[in-house]
C-alpha positions in Angstrom: 198.8 17.2 -87.4 195.5 19.1 -87.5 195.4 22.3 -89.5 192.9 25.1 -89.3 191.8 26.6 -92.6 191.5 30.4 -92.6 191.9 33.4 -94.8 195.4 34.1 -93.6 198.2 33.1 -95.9 199.8 29.8 -94.9 198.5 27.3 -92.4 198.8 27.3 -88.7 199.1 24.4 -86.3 196.2 23.9 -84.0 196.9 25.8 -80.8 198.7 28.7 -82.5 197.2 32.0 -81.5 195.0 30.5 -78.8 192.8 32.9 -76.9 194.3 33.2 -73.4 192.0 35.9 -72.2 189.4 38.5 -73.2 188.3 41.7 -71.7 185.7 44.3 -72.4 185.0 47.7 -70.9 182.4 50.4 -71.5 182.4 53.8 -69.9 180.3 56.9 -70.1 182.2 59.6 -72.0 180.7 62.3 -69.8 182.2 60.6 -66.7 185.7 60.9 -68.2 184.9 64.5 -69.3 184.0 65.4 -65.7 187.2 63.7 -64.4 189.4 65.6 -66.8 187.8 68.9 -65.9 187.9 68.3 -62.1 191.4 66.7 -61.8 194.2 68.7 -63.4 196.5 65.6 -63.3 194.0 63.1 -64.6 195.7 62.5 -68.0 199.2 62.3 -66.4 197.9 59.9 -63.7 196.4 57.3 -66.1 198.2 57.8 -69.3 201.9 57.5 -70.4 203.5 60.6 -72.1 203.1 59.1 -75.6 199.4 58.6 -75.0 199.0 62.1 -73.6 200.8 63.5 -76.7 198.3 61.6 -78.9 195.4 63.1 -77.1 196.9 66.6 -77.4 197.4 66.1 -81.2 193.7 65.1 -81.3 192.7 68.3 -79.5 192.0 66.6 -76.2 189.0 64.9 -77.7 187.1 63.4 -74.8 185.9 60.5 -76.9 189.5 59.5 -77.6 190.5 59.8 -74.0 187.5 57.7 -72.9 188.3 55.1 -75.5 191.9 54.9 -74.3 190.7 54.6 -70.7 188.3 51.8 -71.7 191.1 50.0 -73.7 193.4 50.0 -70.7 190.6 48.5 -68.6 189.9 45.9 -71.2 193.5 44.8 -71.5 193.8 44.5 -67.7 190.8 42.2 -67.7 192.2 40.2 -70.6 195.3 39.6 -68.5 193.1 38.3 -65.7 194.3 40.6 -63.0 192.7 44.0 -63.4 195.1 46.6 -62.1 196.0 44.7 -58.9 199.3 43.4 -60.4 200.5 46.5 -62.2 199.9 50.2 -62.8 197.9 52.1 -65.4 200.9 53.4 -67.2 202.3 49.9 -67.7 199.6 49.5 -70.4 200.0 51.9 -73.3 197.5 52.2 -76.1 199.4 53.4 -79.1 198.5 53.7 -82.8 200.1 51.9 -85.8 200.7 53.9 -89.0 197.2 53.2 -90.2 195.7 54.6 -86.9 194.7 51.2 -85.4 195.1 50.9 -81.7 197.8 48.6 -80.5 198.9 47.5 -77.0 202.4 48.1 -75.6 203.1 46.5 -72.2 205.8 47.6 -69.8 207.2 46.5 -66.4 205.1 44.2 -64.3 202.3 44.0 -67.0 204.8 42.8 -69.6 206.3 40.3 -67.0 202.8 39.0 -66.3 202.1 38.6 -70.0 205.3 36.6 -70.5 204.5 34.4 -67.4 201.1 33.6 -68.8 202.5 32.8 -72.3 200.6 35.7 -73.9 202.3 36.7 -77.1 200.1 39.4 -78.3 197.1 41.5 -77.3 194.6 42.8 -79.8 192.4 45.7 -79.0 189.4 47.4 -80.6 187.9 50.7 -79.5 184.6 52.3 -80.5 182.4 55.0 -79.2 179.0 56.6 -79.7 177.9 60.0 -78.5 177.5 58.8 -74.9 179.7 55.7 -74.4 183.2 54.4 -75.3 183.8 50.7 -75.4 186.9 48.6 -75.9 187.6 44.9 -76.3 190.9 43.2 -75.8 191.9 39.6 -76.8 195.1 38.1 -75.4 196.6 35.5 -77.7 199.0 32.8 -76.7 198.3 30.4 -73.9 201.6 28.6 -73.8 204.8 29.9 -72.3 206.4 32.1 -75.0 209.2 34.6 -74.9 207.4 37.3 -76.9 204.8 39.8 -75.8 203.8 43.1 -77.3 206.8 45.3 -76.8 
């Protein structure tokens, strides 16, 4: 058996945590600002109640909203389908206790993830004054029962 040396405790078999898909998205923060200002239901249309509550706690910070939007796009790309196979609210970008973004999949997005053998999706979000960017990496590649839940 072949082992990969890394800085994570323990050894992993080759093939564990294979990259099954990647996605990246960049968006102009001003574009999201205009959409939020023009469309009263923008937040409710694209974000789950837990995500909307997070944005309210952050004072409806447009950079945070744009980052969340980009993260959803990146996850949809990492799954290989875009939003053709599921809806926007079936991907939730949540935060762990340290504030790091995490992915929670629901409904058809979660089913697709399981069908593709994706166990976990990692996401990273960043922004500058003008742009928000997010990258998602889907890990798995073989049929597994688990997926971000």
